[in-house]
Structure formats: C-alpha cells, structure tokens
C-alpha positions as CSV (number, residue, x, y, z in Angstrom):
1,M,-99.7,160.1,95.1
2,R,-96.3,159.8,95.7
3,Y,-97.1,155.8,97.8
4,R,-98.7,155.1,94.6
5,L,-95.9,155.9,92.1
6,T,-93.5,154.5,94.7
7,F,-95.6,151.5,94.4
8,I,-96.3,150.9,91.0
9,A,-92.5,151.7,90.3
10,G,-91.6,148.9,92.9
11,V,-93.8,146.8,90.5
12,A,-92.3,147.5,87.5
13,L,-88.8,147.2,88.8
14,G,-89.6,143.4,90.1
15,Y,-91.6,142.7,86.4
16,V,-88.6,142.9,84.6
17,L,-86.1,141.7,86.9
18,G,-88.2,138.7,88.2
19,T,-88.7,138.1,84.2
20,R,-85.2,138.0,83.0
21,A,-84.3,136.2,86.4
22,G,-87.2,134.0,85.3
23,R,-86.1,133.5,81.5
24,E,-82.6,132.5,82.5
25,R,-84.2,129.8,84.6
26,Y,-86.4,128.5,82.2
27,E,-83.3,128.5,79.7
28,Q,-81.7,126.4,82.9
29,L,-84.3,124.0,83.3
30,K,-84.5,123.5,79.5
31,K,-81.0,122.6,79.1
32,S,-81.2,120.2,82.1
33,A,-84.3,118.3,80.6
34,R,-82.6,117.6,77.5
35,Q,-79.9,116.2,78.6
36,F,-81.6,113.9,80.6
37,T,-83.5,113.0,77.5
38,E,-80.9,112.5,75.6
39,N,-79.1,110.4,78.3
40,P,-78.5,106.9,76.4
41,A,-79.8,105.2,79.7
42,V,-83.0,107.2,79.8
43,R,-83.6,106.7,76.5
44,N,-83.3,102.6,76.7
45,A,-85.8,102.9,80.0
46,A,-88.5,105.0,78.0
47,E,-88.0,102.6,74.6
48,S,-88.6,99.4,76.9
49,A,-91.3,100.9,79.0
50,A,-93.2,101.6,76.0
51,H,-92.3,98.4,74.3
52,N,-93.5,96.0,77.5
53,G,-96.5,98.9,77.5
54,R,-97.5,97.6,74.0
55,D,-97.1,94.8,74.6
56,I,-99.2,94.5,77.4
57,A,-101.8,96.2,76.0
58,G,-101.8,93.5,72.6
59,K,-102.3,91.0,75.3
60,A,-105.4,92.5,77.4
61,Y,-107.0,93.2,74.2
62,H,-107.2,90.0,73.1
63,S,-108.2,88.8,76.4
64,V,-110.9,91.2,76.5
65,S,-111.8,90.6,72.9
66,D,-112.4,86.7,73.5
67,K,-115.0,87.7,76.3
68,V,-116.6,90.1,75.0
69,P,-119.9,89.3,73.2
70,A,-120.3,89.4,69.4
71,S,-122.4,92.5,68.9
72,V,-121.0,94.6,71.2
73,A,-117.4,93.7,69.2
74,E,-119.4,94.4,65.8
75,R,-120.7,97.7,67.1
76,V,-117.1,98.4,68.4
77,R,-115.6,97.6,64.2
78,S,-118.6,99.2,62.8
79,L,-117.6,102.5,65.1
80,K,-114.0,102.1,64.1
81,E,-114.7,101.5,60.5
82,R,-116.9,105.4,60.1
83,S,-113.7,106.9,62.3
84,S,-111.5,105.8,59.9
85,Q,-113.5,106.8,56.9
86,N,-114.4,110.3,58.3
87,G,-110.5,110.9,58.4
88,G,-109.9,110.2,61.7
89,A,-106.4,108.4,62.9
90,E,-105.8,105.1,62.8
91,D,-104.4,103.6,66.1
92,D,-102.7,100.3,66.4
93,W,-103.5,99.0,70.1
94,G,-103.7,95.7,70.3
95,T,-101.6,95.2,67.7
96,T,-98.1,92.9,68.0
97,N,-95.0,94.1,66.3
98,T,-93.1,90.8,65.9
C-alpha cells in the first residue's frame, strides 16, 4: 500500500510539474510562431506562393477543360450549380484575377 501511495503521489507531482512546464513551452512556441508569421519576408513569400498557385491552377483548369468531353463538362457544371443552390460555398478555382 505504501508503494502505491508513493507512486500515486509521484504521478500527481509529475503531472502538475509537467503541465506547468508544458504550458510555458506552448506559450513560447506560440510566441515564436507569431513572430515568424509577422515577419515581412515570410508574409511576402507566402503571398507570392499563393498567387503563383492560383495562376498555375487557372492554367491547369483551362488546359484540362479544353480536353474534357462536353458531356462531362455539362455534368460538372450541373453539379456546381446544384451545390450553389443548396447553399454550398462557391470557389474561385480556375479564375484569374487580372
């Protein structure tokens, strides 16, 4: 019984100390991540990557849509219209912001 109580006390003490240290480390990591994302170089790189991704997706959409049979394209359009009528969120895939 004595060993069991010692073990339980050790687990409880380890849990309390671990959660405090874990919380401090979590806050430290959160602060570092916030500083990293607020860095202007990182923001510019992320915006550039997003812009390039949209451009490439638009080009891919146009090249694939030219090769898709009309019957399949019509089915896709009808599904997109149906989802937008049912409150589905529309996306801007394949559109270019020029």
